[in-house]
PDB file of N, CA, C and O in Angstrom:
ATOM      1  N   MET A   1     -16.463  58.979  11.031  1.00  0.00           N
ATOM      2  CA  MET A   1     -15.569  57.844  11.068  1.00  0.00           C
ATOM      3  C   MET A   1     -14.258  58.263  11.734  1.00  0.00           C
ATOM      4  O   MET A   1     -13.674  59.286  11.376  1.00  0.00           O
ATOM      5  N   ILE A   2     -13.812  57.492  12.676  1.00  0.00           N
ATOM      6  CA  ILE A   2     -12.580  57.788  13.397  1.00  0.00           C
ATOM      7  C   ILE A   2     -11.436  57.034  12.741  1.00  0.00           C
ATOM      8  O   ILE A   2     -11.516  55.824  12.528  1.00  0.00           O
ATOM      9  N   THR A   3     -10.381  57.752  12.426  1.00  0.00           N
ATOM     10  CA  THR A   3      -9.188  57.109  11.897  1.00  0.00           C
ATOM     11  C   THR A   3      -8.021  57.427  12.812  1.00  0.00           C
ATOM     12  O   THR A   3      -7.923  58.526  13.357  1.00  0.00           O
ATOM     13  N   GLU A   4      -7.155  56.470  12.972  1.00  0.00           N
ATOM     14  CA  GLU A   4      -5.971  56.670  13.795  1.00  0.00           C
ATOM     15  C   GLU A   4      -4.796  56.954  12.878  1.00  0.00           C
ATOM     16  O   GLU A   4      -4.621  56.304  11.847  1.00  0.00           O
ATOM     17  N   THR A   5      -3.993  57.933  13.269  1.00  0.00           N
ATOM     18  CA  THR A   5      -2.846  58.324  12.459  1.00  0.00           C
ATOM     19  C   THR A   5      -1.583  58.219  13.298  1.00  0.00           C
ATOM     20  O   THR A   5      -1.535  58.676  14.440  1.00  0.00           O
ATOM     21  N   TYR A   6      -0.566  57.612  12.712  1.00  0.00           N
ATOM     22  CA  TYR A   6       0.704  57.424  13.395  1.00  0.00           C
ATOM     23  C   TYR A   6       1.829  57.994  12.538  1.00  0.00           C
ATOM     24  O   TYR A   6       1.744  58.004  11.310  1.00  0.00           O
ATOM     25  N   LEU A   7       2.877  58.464  13.197  1.00  0.00           N
ATOM     26  CA  LEU A   7       4.104  58.900  12.539  1.00  0.00           C
ATOM     27  C   LEU A   7       5.280  58.272  13.261  1.00  0.00           C
ATOM     28  O   LEU A   7       5.204  57.979  14.455  1.00  0.00           O
ATOM     29  N   ASN A   8       6.352  58.069  12.543  1.00  0.00           N
ATOM     30  CA  ASN A   8       7.552  57.537  13.167  1.00  0.00           C
ATOM     31  C   ASN A   8       8.532  58.684  13.393  1.00  0.00           C
ATOM     32  O   ASN A   8       9.044  59.264  12.435  1.00  0.00           O
ATOM     33  N   HIS A   9       8.793  59.009  14.649  1.00  0.00           N
ATOM     34  CA  HIS A   9       9.759  60.048  15.016  1.00  0.00           C
ATOM     35  C   HIS A   9      11.146  59.421  15.009  1.00  0.00           C
ATOM     36  O   HIS A   9      11.311  58.292  15.471  1.00  0.00           O
ATOM     37  N   PRO A  10      12.155  60.137  14.491  1.00  0.00           N
ATOM     38  CA  PRO A  10      13.496  59.545  14.404  1.00  0.00           C
ATOM     39  C   PRO A  10      14.108  59.150  15.753  1.00  0.00           C
ATOM     40  O   PRO A  10      14.922  58.228  15.807  1.00  0.00           O
ATOM     41  N   THR A  11      13.735  59.825  16.828  1.00  0.00           N
ATOM     42  CA  THR A  11      14.306  59.527  18.142  1.00  0.00           C
ATOM     43  C   THR A  11      13.326  58.809  19.067  1.00  0.00           C
ATOM     44  O   THR A  11      13.706  57.865  19.759  1.00  0.00           O
ATOM     45  N   PHE A  12      12.077  59.248  19.083  1.00  0.00           N
ATOM     46  CA  PHE A  12      11.112  58.768  20.071  1.00  0.00           C
ATOM     47  C   PHE A  12      10.194  57.661  19.566  1.00  0.00           C
ATOM     48  O   PHE A  12       9.326  57.198  20.306  1.00  0.00           O
ATOM     49  N   GLY A  13      10.368  57.237  18.337  1.00  0.00           N
ATOM     50  CA  GLY A  13       9.584  56.125  17.825  1.00  0.00           C
ATOM     51  C   GLY A  13       8.197  56.523  17.375  1.00  0.00           C
ATOM     52  O   GLY A  13       7.988  57.620  16.856  1.00  0.00           O
ATOM     53  N   LEU A  14       7.254  55.627  17.575  1.00  0.00           N
ATOM     54  CA  LEU A  14       5.902  55.807  17.072  1.00  0.00           C
ATOM     55  C   LEU A  14       5.155  56.890  17.843  1.00  0.00           C
ATOM     56  O   LEU A  14       5.103  56.869  19.073  1.00  0.00           O
ATOM     57  N   LEU A  15       4.575  57.841  17.100  1.00  0.00           N
ATOM     58  CA  LEU A  15       3.758  58.909  17.674  1.00  0.00           C
ATOM     59  C   LEU A  15       2.314  58.726  17.217  1.00  0.00           C
ATOM     60  O   LEU A  15       2.052  58.279  16.101  1.00  0.00           O
ATOM     61  N   TYR A  16       1.389  59.078  18.097  1.00  0.00           N
ATOM     62  CA  TYR A  16      -0.040  58.930  17.860  1.00  0.00           C
ATOM     63  C   TYR A  16      -0.671  60.309  17.729  1.00  0.00           C
ATOM     64  O   TYR A  16      -0.385  61.202  18.526  1.00  0.00           O
ATOM     65  N   SER A  17      -1.517  60.486  16.737  1.00  0.00           N
ATOM     66  CA  SER A  17      -2.174  61.778  16.508  1.00  0.00           C
ATOM     67  C   SER A  17      -3.304  62.002  17.512  1.00  0.00           C
ATOM     68  O   SER A  17      -4.199  61.168  17.653  1.00  0.00           O
ATOM     69  N   LEU A  18      -3.249  63.142  18.207  1.00  0.00           N
ATOM     70  CA  LEU A  18      -4.340  63.521  19.108  1.00  0.00           C
ATOM     71  C   LEU A  18      -5.400  64.316  18.373  1.00  0.00           C
ATOM     72  O   LEU A  18      -6.591  64.027  18.485  1.00  0.00           O
ATOM     73  N   CYS A  19      -4.960  65.334  17.609  1.00  0.00           N
ATOM     74  CA  CYS A  19      -5.921  66.145  16.872  1.00  0.00           C
ATOM     75  C   CYS A  19      -5.220  67.017  15.840  1.00  0.00           C
ATOM     76  O   CYS A  19      -4.012  67.244  15.899  1.00  0.00           O
ATOM     77  N   VAL A  20      -6.014  67.493  14.903  1.00  0.00           N
ATOM     78  CA  VAL A  20      -5.555  68.474  13.931  1.00  0.00           C
ATOM     79  C   VAL A  20      -5.633  69.841  14.603  1.00  0.00           C
ATOM     80  O   VAL A  20      -6.630  70.162  15.251  1.00  0.00           O
ATOM     81  N   ILE A  21      -4.582  70.647  14.450  1.00  0.00           N
ATOM     82  CA  ILE A  21      -4.587  71.988  15.018  1.00  0.00           C
ATOM     83  C   ILE A  21      -5.060  72.994  13.972  1.00  0.00           C
ATOM     84  O   ILE A  21      -5.919  73.830  14.255  1.00  0.00           O
ATOM     85  N   ASP A  22      -4.502  72.915  12.772  1.00  0.00           N
ATOM     86  CA  ASP A  22      -4.938  73.739  11.652  1.00  0.00           C
ATOM     87  C   ASP A  22      -4.619  73.002  10.361  1.00  0.00           C
ATOM     88  O   ASP A  22      -4.290  71.816  10.391  1.00  0.00           O
ATOM     89  N   ALA A  23      -4.712  73.686   9.232  1.00  0.00           N
ATOM     90  CA  ALA A  23      -4.539  73.028   7.932  1.00  0.00           C
ATOM     91  C   ALA A  23      -3.157  72.417   7.740  1.00  0.00           C
ATOM     92  O   ALA A  23      -3.010  71.472   6.966  1.00  0.00           O
ATOM     93  N   LYS A  24      -2.146  72.934   8.426  1.00  0.00           N
ATOM     94  CA  LYS A  24      -0.777  72.445   8.211  1.00  0.00           C
ATOM     95  C   LYS A  24      -0.119  71.851   9.445  1.00  0.00           C
ATOM     96  O   LYS A  24       1.068  71.530   9.401  1.00  0.00           O
ATOM     97  N   SER A  25      -0.848  71.693  10.545  1.00  0.00           N
ATOM     98  CA  SER A  25      -0.221  71.132  11.740  1.00  0.00           C
ATOM     99  C   SER A  25      -1.202  70.281  12.547  1.00  0.00           C
ATOM    100  O   SER A  25      -2.420  70.452  12.494  1.00  0.00           O
ATOM    101  N   ALA A  26      -0.603  69.359  13.292  1.00  0.00           N
ATOM    102  CA  ALA A  26      -1.383  68.460  14.143  1.00  0.00           C
ATOM    103  C   ALA A  26      -0.597  68.193  15.413  1.00  0.00           C
ATOM    104  O   ALA A  26       0.622  68.360  15.454  1.00  0.00           O
ATOM    105  N   LEU A  27      -1.310  67.780  16.445  1.00  0.00           N
ATOM    106  CA  LEU A  27      -0.704  67.470  17.729  1.00  0.00           C
ATOM    107  C   LEU A  27      -0.541  65.960  17.850  1.00  0.00           C
ATOM    108  O   LEU A  27      -1.490  65.201  17.652  1.00  0.00           O
ATOM    109  N   TYR A  28       0.681  65.535  18.180  1.00  0.00           N
ATOM    110  CA  TYR A  28       0.993  64.115  18.352  1.00  0.00           C
ATOM    111  C   TYR A  28       1.594  63.897  19.737  1.00  0.00           C
ATOM    112  O   TYR A  28       2.144  64.814  20.348  1.00  0.00           O
ATOM    113  N   THR A  29       1.474  62.658  20.216  1.00  0.00           N
ATOM    114  CA  THR A  29       2.077  62.267  21.481  1.00  0.00           C
ATOM    115  C   THR A  29       2.727  60.897  21.316  1.00  0.00           C
ATOM    116  O   THR A  29       2.410  60.154  20.387  1.00  0.00           O
ATOM    117  N   THR A  30       3.638  60.575  22.227  1.00  0.00           N
ATOM    118  CA  THR A  30       4.241  59.251  22.171  1.00  0.00           C
ATOM    119  C   THR A  30       3.141  58.209  22.382  1.00  0.00           C
ATOM    120  O   THR A  30       2.209  58.431  23.155  1.00  0.00           O
ATOM    121  N   LEU A  31       3.252  57.109  21.714  1.00  0.00           N
ATOM    122  CA  LEU A  31       2.171  56.135  21.660  1.00  0.00           C
ATOM    123  C   LEU A  31       1.815  55.553  23.017  1.00  0.00           C
ATOM    124  O   LEU A  31       0.636  55.504  23.368  1.00  0.00           O
ATOM    125  N   TYR A  32       2.788  55.115  23.782  1.00  0.00           N
ATOM    126  CA  TYR A  32       2.467  54.375  24.996  1.00  0.00           C
ATOM    127  C   TYR A  32       2.381  55.246  26.243  1.00  0.00           C
ATOM    128  O   TYR A  32       1.421  55.122  27.004  1.00  0.00           O
ATOM    129  N   ALA A  33       3.333  56.102  26.469  1.00  0.00           N
ATOM    130  CA  ALA A  33       3.349  56.879  27.707  1.00  0.00           C
ATOM    131  C   ALA A  33       2.486  58.128  27.629  1.00  0.00           C
ATOM    132  O   ALA A  33       1.977  58.580  28.655  1.00  0.00           O
ATOM    133  N   GLN A  34       2.309  58.692  26.458  1.00  0.00           N
ATOM    134  CA  GLN A  34       1.582  59.942  26.243  1.00  0.00           C
ATOM    135  C   GLN A  34       2.070  61.034  27.188  1.00  0.00           C
ATOM    136  O   GLN A  34       1.277  61.754  27.795  1.00  0.00           O
ATOM    137  N   ARG A  35       3.395  61.140  27.298  1.00  0.00           N
ATOM    138  CA  ARG A  35       3.999  62.167  28.142  1.00  0.00           C
ATOM    139  C   ARG A  35       4.777  63.191  27.339  1.00  0.00           C
ATOM    140  O   ARG A  35       5.001  64.308  27.807  1.00  0.00           O
ATOM    141  N   LEU A  36       5.187  62.825  26.144  1.00  0.00           N
ATOM    142  CA  LEU A  36       5.893  63.751  25.274  1.00  0.00           C
ATOM    143  C   LEU A  36       4.951  64.162  24.158  1.00  0.00           C
ATOM    144  O   LEU A  36       4.289  63.323  23.548  1.00  0.00           O
ATOM    145  N   PHE A  37       4.896  65.470  23.894  1.00  0.00           N
ATOM    146  CA  PHE A  37       3.980  65.991  22.886  1.00  0.00           C
ATOM    147  C   PHE A  37       4.759  66.735  21.820  1.00  0.00           C
ATOM    148  O   PHE A  37       5.771  67.380  22.095  1.00  0.00           O
ATOM    149  N   PHE A  38       4.260  66.630  20.590  1.00  0.00           N
ATOM    150  CA  PHE A  38       4.910  67.268  19.457  1.00  0.00           C
ATOM    151  C   PHE A  38       3.870  67.953  18.589  1.00  0.00           C
ATOM    152  O   PHE A  38       2.809  67.395  18.307  1.00  0.00           O
ATOM    153  N   LEU A  39       4.189  69.162  18.172  1.00  0.00           N
ATOM    154  CA  LEU A  39       3.408  69.845  17.163  1.00  0.00           C
ATOM    155  C   LEU A  39       4.095  69.519  15.838  1.00  0.00           C
ATOM    156  O   LEU A  39       5.243  69.906  15.617  1.00  0.00           O
ATOM    157  N   VAL A  40       3.397  68.816  14.970  1.00  0.00           N
ATOM    158  CA  VAL A  40       3.979  68.380  13.707  1.00  0.00           C
ATOM    159  C   VAL A  40       3.408  69.245  12.591  1.00  0.00           C
ATOM    160  O   VAL A  40       2.203  69.250  12.338  1.00  0.00           O
ATOM    161  N   SER A  41       4.299  69.976  11.933  1.00  0.00           N
ATOM    162  CA  SER A  41       3.912  70.853  10.830  1.00  0.00           C
ATOM    163  C   SER A  41       4.348  70.222   9.519  1.00  0.00           C
ATOM    164  O   SER A  41       5.415  69.615   9.427  1.00  0.00           O
ATOM    165  N   THR A  42       3.513  70.374   8.519  1.00  0.00           N
ATOM    166  CA  THR A  42       3.835  69.813   7.217  1.00  0.00           C
ATOM    167  C   THR A  42       4.107  70.918   6.212  1.00  0.00           C
ATOM    168  O   THR A  42       3.503  71.990   6.258  1.00  0.00           O
ATOM    169  N   SER A  43       5.015  70.635   5.320  1.00  0.00           N
ATOM    170  CA  SER A  43       5.268  71.508   4.176  1.00  0.00           C
ATOM    171  C   SER A  43       5.456  70.598   2.973  1.00  0.00           C
ATOM    172  O   SER A  43       5.422  69.375   3.103  1.00  0.00           O
ATOM    173  N   ALA A  44       5.650  71.184   1.824  1.00  0.00           N
ATOM    174  CA  ALA A  44       5.817  70.382   0.614  1.00  0.00           C
ATOM    175  C   ALA A  44       7.050  69.487   0.696  1.00  0.00           C
ATOM    176  O   ALA A  44       7.077  68.405   0.109  1.00  0.00           O
ATOM    177  N   GLU A  45       8.063  69.937   1.420  1.00  0.00           N
ATOM    178  CA  GLU A  45       9.325  69.206   1.468  1.00  0.00           C
ATOM    179  C   GLU A  45       9.470  68.259   2.648  1.00  0.00           C
ATOM    180  O   GLU A  45      10.130  67.228   2.522  1.00  0.00           O
ATOM    181  N   GLN A  46       8.868  68.579   3.797  1.00  0.00           N
ATOM    182  CA  GLN A  46       9.203  67.806   4.987  1.00  0.00           C
ATOM    183  C   GLN A  46       8.159  67.926   6.094  1.00  0.00           C
ATOM    184  O   GLN A  46       7.222  68.720   6.014  1.00  0.00           O
ATOM    185  N   LEU A  47       8.354  67.107   7.131  1.00  0.00           N
ATOM    186  CA  LEU A  47       7.621  67.220   8.387  1.00  0.00           C
ATOM    187  C   LEU A  47       8.546  67.871   9.397  1.00  0.00           C
ATOM    188  O   LEU A  47       9.736  67.561   9.442  1.00  0.00           O
ATOM    189  N   GLU A  48       8.015  68.760  10.198  1.00  0.00           N
ATOM    190  CA  GLU A  48       8.815  69.393  11.246  1.00  0.00           C
ATOM    191  C   GLU A  48       8.208  69.031  12.599  1.00  0.00           C
ATOM    192  O   GLU A  48       7.040  69.318  12.860  1.00  0.00           O
ATOM    193  N   PHE A  49       9.009  68.397  13.455  1.00  0.00           N
ATOM    194  CA  PHE A  49       8.583  67.990  14.789  1.00  0.00           C
ATOM    195  C   PHE A  49       9.033  69.048  15.785  1.00  0.00           C
ATOM    196  O   PHE A  49      10.233  69.270  15.952  1.00  0.00           O
ATOM    197  N   SER A  50       8.081  69.706  16.451  1.00  0.00           N
ATOM    198  CA  SER A  50       8.413  70.693  17.473  1.00  0.00           C
ATOM    199  C   SER A  50       7.931  70.179  18.825  1.00  0.00           C
ATOM    200  O   SER A  50       6.724  70.078  19.043  1.00  0.00           O
ATOM    201  N   PRO A  51       8.843  69.854  19.735  1.00  0.00           N
ATOM    202  CA  PRO A  51       8.402  69.383  21.056  1.00  0.00           C
ATOM    203  C   PRO A  51       7.736  70.515  21.822  1.00  0.00           C
ATOM    204  O   PRO A  51       8.202  71.654  21.799  1.00  0.00           O
ATOM    205  N   ILE A  52       6.644  70.192  22.498  1.00  0.00           N
ATOM    206  CA  ILE A  52       5.953  71.171  23.334  1.00  0.00           C
ATOM    207  C   ILE A  52       5.645  70.531  24.680  1.00  0.00           C
ATOM    208  O   ILE A  52       5.641  69.307  24.812  1.00  0.00           O
ATOM    209  N   THR A  53       5.388  71.366  25.669  1.00  0.00           N
ATOM    210  CA  THR A  53       5.094  70.863  27.013  1.00  0.00           C
ATOM    211  C   THR A  53       3.676  70.300  27.066  1.00  0.00           C
ATOM    212  O   THR A  53       2.856  70.540  26.179  1.00  0.00           O
ATOM    213  N   ARG A  54       3.415  69.549  28.124  1.00  0.00           N
ATOM    214  CA  ARG A  54       2.072  69.011  28.346  1.00  0.00           C
ATOM    215  C   ARG A  54       1.044  70.137  28.451  1.00  0.00           C
ATOM    216  O   ARG A  54      -0.064  70.023  27.926  1.00  0.00           O
ATOM    217  N   GLN A  55       1.414  71.218  29.127  1.00  0.00           N
ATOM    218  CA  GLN A  55       0.504  72.353  29.276  1.00  0.00           C
ATOM    219  C   GLN A  55       0.220  73.016  27.932  1.00  0.00           C
ATOM    220  O   GLN A  55      -0.922  73.378  27.648  1.00  0.00           O
ATOM    221  N   GLU A  56       1.250  73.177  27.106  1.00  0.00           N
ATOM    222  CA  GLU A  56       1.049  73.757  25.772  1.00  0.00           C
ATOM    223  C   GLU A  56       0.145  72.867  24.917  1.00  0.00           C
ATOM    224  O   GLU A  56      -0.692  73.363  24.163  1.00  0.00           O
ATOM    225  N   ALA A  57       0.321  71.556  25.041  1.00  0.00           N
ATOM    226  CA  ALA A  57      -0.524  70.616  24.309  1.00  0.00           C
ATOM    227  C   ALA A  57      -1.974  70.717  24.777  1.00  0.00           C
ATOM    228  O   ALA A  57      -2.900  70.700  23.966  1.00  0.00           O
ATOM    229  N   LYS A  58      -2.157  70.821  26.073  1.00  0.00           N
ATOM    230  CA  LYS A  58      -3.510  70.950  26.633  1.00  0.00           C
ATOM    231  C   LYS A  58      -4.178  72.220  26.132  1.00  0.00           C
ATOM    232  O   LYS A  58      -5.350  72.199  25.755  1.00  0.00           O
ATOM    233  N   VAL A  59      -3.450  73.316  26.125  1.00  0.00           N
ATOM    234  CA  VAL A  59      -3.986  74.593  25.640  1.00  0.00           C
ATOM    235  C   VAL A  59      -4.344  74.491  24.155  1.00  0.00           C
ATOM    236  O   VAL A  59      -5.372  75.019  23.731  1.00  0.00           O
ATOM    237  N   ALA A  60      -3.512  73.822  23.371  1.00  0.00           N
ATOM    238  CA  ALA A  60      -3.787  73.654  21.941  1.00  0.00           C
ATOM    239  C   ALA A  60      -5.069  72.853  21.717  1.00  0.00           C
ATOM    240  O   ALA A  60      -5.875  73.204  20.855  1.00  0.00           O
ATOM    241  N   VAL A  61      -5.260  71.793  22.475  1.00  0.00           N
ATOM    242  CA  VAL A  61      -6.475  70.980  22.353  1.00  0.00           C
ATOM    243  C   VAL A  61      -7.693  71.795  22.794  1.00  0.00           C
ATOM    244  O   VAL A  61      -8.737  71.742  22.144  1.00  0.00           O
ATOM    245  N   GLU A  62      -7.570  72.540  23.882  1.00  0.00           N
ATOM    246  CA  GLU A  62      -8.686  73.356  24.351  1.00  0.00           C
ATOM    247  C   GLU A  62      -9.044  74.451  23.347  1.00  0.00           C
ATOM    248  O   GLU A  62     -10.220  74.774  23.184  1.00  0.00           O
ATOM    249  N   SER A  63      -8.055  75.021  22.678  1.00  0.00           N
ATOM    250  CA  SER A  63      -8.319  76.017  21.637  1.00  0.00           C
ATOM    251  C   SER A  63      -9.073  75.388  20.474  1.00  0.00           C
ATOM    252  O   SER A  63     -10.009  75.975  19.930  1.00  0.00           O
ATOM    253  N   ARG A  64      -8.649  74.184  20.102  1.00  0.00           N
ATOM    254  CA  ARG A  64      -9.337  73.473  19.019  1.00  0.00           C
ATOM    255  C   ARG A  64     -10.769  73.132  19.426  1.00  0.00           C
ATOM    256  O   ARG A  64     -11.678  73.199  18.598  1.00  0.00           O
ATOM    257  N   LEU A  65     -10.980  72.767  20.692  1.00  0.00           N
ATOM    258  CA  LEU A  65     -12.332  72.487  21.186  1.00  0.00           C
ATOM    259  C   LEU A  65     -13.222  73.727  21.075  1.00  0.00           C
ATOM    260  O   LEU A  65     -14.376  73.628  20.660  1.00  0.00           O
ATOM    261  N   ARG A  66     -12.684  74.894  21.447  1.00  0.00           N
ATOM    262  CA  ARG A  66     -13.463  76.129  21.339  1.00  0.00           C
ATOM    263  C   ARG A  66     -13.835  76.412  19.887  1.00  0.00           C
ATOM    264  O   ARG A  66     -14.963  76.816  19.603  1.00  0.00           O
ATOM    265  N   LEU A  67     -12.902  76.203  18.976  1.00  0.00           N
ATOM    266  CA  LEU A  67     -13.165  76.421  17.560  1.00  0.00           C
ATOM    267  C   LEU A  67     -14.257  75.482  17.055  1.00  0.00           C
ATOM    268  O   LEU A  67     -15.161  75.909  16.336  1.00  0.00           O
ATOM    269  N   LEU A  68     -14.177  74.217  17.428  1.00  0.00           N
ATOM    270  CA  LEU A  68     -15.189  73.248  17.002  1.00  0.00           C
ATOM    271  C   LEU A  68     -16.559  73.560  17.603  1.00  0.00           C
ATOM    272  O   LEU A  68     -17.583  73.389  16.942  1.00  0.00           O
ATOM    273  N   ARG A  69     -16.577  74.013  18.844  1.00  0.00           N
ATOM    274  CA  ARG A  69     -17.853  74.357  19.488  1.00  0.00           C
ATOM    275  C   ARG A  69     -18.504  75.534  18.771  1.00  0.00           C
ATOM    276  O   ARG A  69     -19.717  75.541  18.564  1.00  0.00           O
ATOM    277  N   ARG A  70     -17.702  76.531  18.389  1.00  0.00           N
ATOM    278  CA  ARG A  70     -18.247  77.701  17.680  1.00  0.00           C
ATOM    279  C   ARG A  70     -18.703  77.347  16.272  1.00  0.00           C
ATOM    280  O   ARG A  70     -19.686  77.903  15.781  1.00  0.00           O
ATOM    281  N   SER A  71     -18.004  76.431  15.621  1.00  0.00           N
ATOM    282  CA  SER A  71     -18.343  76.091  14.232  1.00  0.00           C
ATOM    283  C   SER A  71     -19.531  75.141  14.136  1.00  0.00           C
ATOM    284  O   SER A  71     -20.099  74.958  13.060  1.00  0.00           O
ATOM    285  N   GLY A  72     -19.903  74.542  15.253  1.00  0.00           N
ATOM    286  CA  GLY A  72     -21.080  73.675  15.269  1.00  0.00           C
ATOM    287  C   GLY A  72     -20.843  72.251  14.795  1.00  0.00           C
ATOM    288  O   GLY A  72     -21.801  71.544  14.483  1.00  0.00           O
ATOM    289  N   THR A  73     -19.600  71.815  14.733  1.00  0.00           N
ATOM    290  CA  THR A  73     -19.307  70.437  14.354  1.00  0.00           C
ATOM    291  C   THR A  73     -19.362  69.565  15.608  1.00  0.00           C
ATOM    292  O   THR A  73     -18.342  69.297  16.241  1.00  0.00           O
ATOM    293  N   ARG A  74     -20.550  69.138  15.944  1.00  0.00           N
ATOM    294  CA  ARG A  74     -20.798  68.441  17.206  1.00  0.00           C
ATOM    295  C   ARG A  74     -20.060  67.104  17.308  1.00  0.00           C
ATOM    296  O   ARG A  74     -19.490  66.788  18.353  1.00  0.00           O
ATOM    297  N   GLN A  75     -20.069  66.322  16.232  1.00  0.00           N
ATOM    298  CA  GLN A  75     -19.426  65.008  16.283  1.00  0.00           C
ATOM    299  C   GLN A  75     -17.912  65.161  16.497  1.00  0.00           C
ATOM    300  O   GLN A  75     -17.334  64.451  17.319  1.00  0.00           O
ATOM    301  N   ASP A  76     -17.277  66.066  15.777  1.00  0.00           N
ATOM    302  CA  ASP A  76     -15.843  66.304  15.954  1.00  0.00           C
ATOM    303  C   ASP A  76     -15.552  66.838  17.351  1.00  0.00           C
ATOM    304  O   ASP A  76     -14.560  66.464  17.976  1.00  0.00           O
ATOM    305  N   TYR A  77     -16.425  67.712  17.832  1.00  0.00           N
ATOM    306  CA  TYR A  77     -16.261  68.266  19.182  1.00  0.00           C
ATOM    307  C   TYR A  77     -16.326  67.151  20.225  1.00  0.00           C
ATOM    308  O   TYR A  77     -15.479  67.084  21.116  1.00  0.00           O
ATOM    309  N   ASP A  78     -17.319  66.285  20.118  1.00  0.00           N
ATOM    310  CA  ASP A  78     -17.482  65.195  21.084  1.00  0.00           C
ATOM    311  C   ASP A  78     -16.274  64.252  21.076  1.00  0.00           C
ATOM    312  O   ASP A  78     -15.822  63.811  22.132  1.00  0.00           O
ATOM    313  N   GLN A  79     -15.754  63.944  19.880  1.00  0.00           N
ATOM    314  CA  GLN A  79     -14.589  63.066  19.780  1.00  0.00           C
ATOM    315  C   GLN A  79     -13.359  63.710  20.421  1.00  0.00           C
ATOM    316  O   GLN A  79     -12.612  63.049  21.143  1.00  0.00           O
ATOM    317  N   LEU A  80     -13.155  64.996  20.156  1.00  0.00           N
ATOM    318  CA  LEU A  80     -11.996  65.679  20.731  1.00  0.00           C
ATOM    319  C   LEU A  80     -12.160  65.876  22.235  1.00  0.00           C
ATOM    320  O   LEU A  80     -11.170  65.843  22.967  1.00  0.00           O
ATOM    321  N   GLN A  81     -13.365  66.075  22.703  1.00  0.00           N
ATOM    322  CA  GLN A  81     -13.621  66.195  24.140  1.00  0.00           C
ATOM    323  C   GLN A  81     -13.221  64.903  24.846  1.00  0.00           C
ATOM    324  O   GLN A  81     -12.650  64.937  25.936  1.00  0.00           O
ATOM    325  N   LEU A  82     -13.519  63.774  24.226  1.00  0.00           N
ATOM    326  CA  LEU A  82     -13.130  62.476  24.787  1.00  0.00           C
ATOM    327  C   LEU A  82     -11.608  62.339  24.821  1.00  0.00           C
ATOM    328  O   LEU A  82     -11.051  61.871  25.813  1.00  0.00           O
ATOM    329  N   VAL A  83     -10.941  62.741  23.756  1.00  0.00           N
ATOM    330  CA  VAL A  83      -9.468  62.711  23.712  1.00  0.00           C
ATOM    331  C   VAL A  83      -8.897  63.592  24.815  1.00  0.00           C
ATOM    332  O   VAL A  83      -7.945  63.205  25.494  1.00  0.00           O
ATOM    333  N   HIS A  84      -9.474  64.773  24.993  1.00  0.00           N
ATOM    334  CA  HIS A  84      -9.015  65.708  26.042  1.00  0.00           C
ATOM    335  C   HIS A  84      -9.132  65.067  27.415  1.00  0.00           C
ATOM    336  O   HIS A  84      -8.197  65.124  28.215  1.00  0.00           O
ATOM    337  N   GLN A  85     -10.268  64.465  27.687  1.00  0.00           N
ATOM    338  CA  GLN A  85     -10.486  63.838  29.000  1.00  0.00           C
ATOM    339  C   GLN A  85      -9.518  62.680  29.230  1.00  0.00           C
ATOM    340  O   GLN A  85      -8.967  62.546  30.323  1.00  0.00           O
ATOM    341  N   GLN A  86      -9.306  61.849  28.224  1.00  0.00           N
ATOM    342  CA  GLN A  86      -8.427  60.690  28.376  1.00  0.00           C
ATOM    343  C   GLN A  86      -6.971  61.082  28.504  1.00  0.00           C
ATOM    344  O   GLN A  86      -6.201  60.392  29.173  1.00  0.00           O
ATOM    345  N   THR A  87      -6.579  62.176  27.877  1.00  0.00           N
ATOM    346  CA  THR A  87      -5.174  62.563  27.847  1.00  0.00           C
ATOM    347  C   THR A  87      -4.770  63.481  28.986  1.00  0.00           C
ATOM    348  O   THR A  87      -3.672  63.346  29.525  1.00  0.00           O
ATOM    349  N   PHE A  88      -5.632  64.406  29.361  1.00  0.00           N
ATOM    350  CA  PHE A  88      -5.223  65.457  30.292  1.00  0.00           C
ATOM    351  C   PHE A  88      -5.906  65.406  31.669  1.00  0.00           C
ATOM    352  O   PHE A  88      -5.653  66.270  32.509  1.00  0.00           O
ATOM    353  N   GLN A  89      -6.753  64.423  31.906  1.00  0.00           N
ATOM    354  CA  GLN A  89      -7.393  64.377  33.228  1.00  0.00           C
ATOM    355  C   GLN A  89      -7.115  63.084  33.939  1.00  0.00           C
ATOM    356  O   GLN A  89      -7.579  62.885  35.062  1.00  0.00           O
TER     357      GLN A  89
END
């Protein structure tokens, strides 16, 4: 099941989740332009927005794709592959 996740950034407005990076962080992009990327880390107290370049975001998604391919989660891999193609190509 695909769920869409959004966050409200204090300066850039609504952000859209591209993928989970690890247990405590996820990659987000601006909703409409998809030109600004943020690594959002969670802790018990707060969310931390770290801006990253388009290239860094692409590398993060590709790393996650490699992890999913090795772990054998085909459905998650296919969904993220589609996100990669739509966002970076």
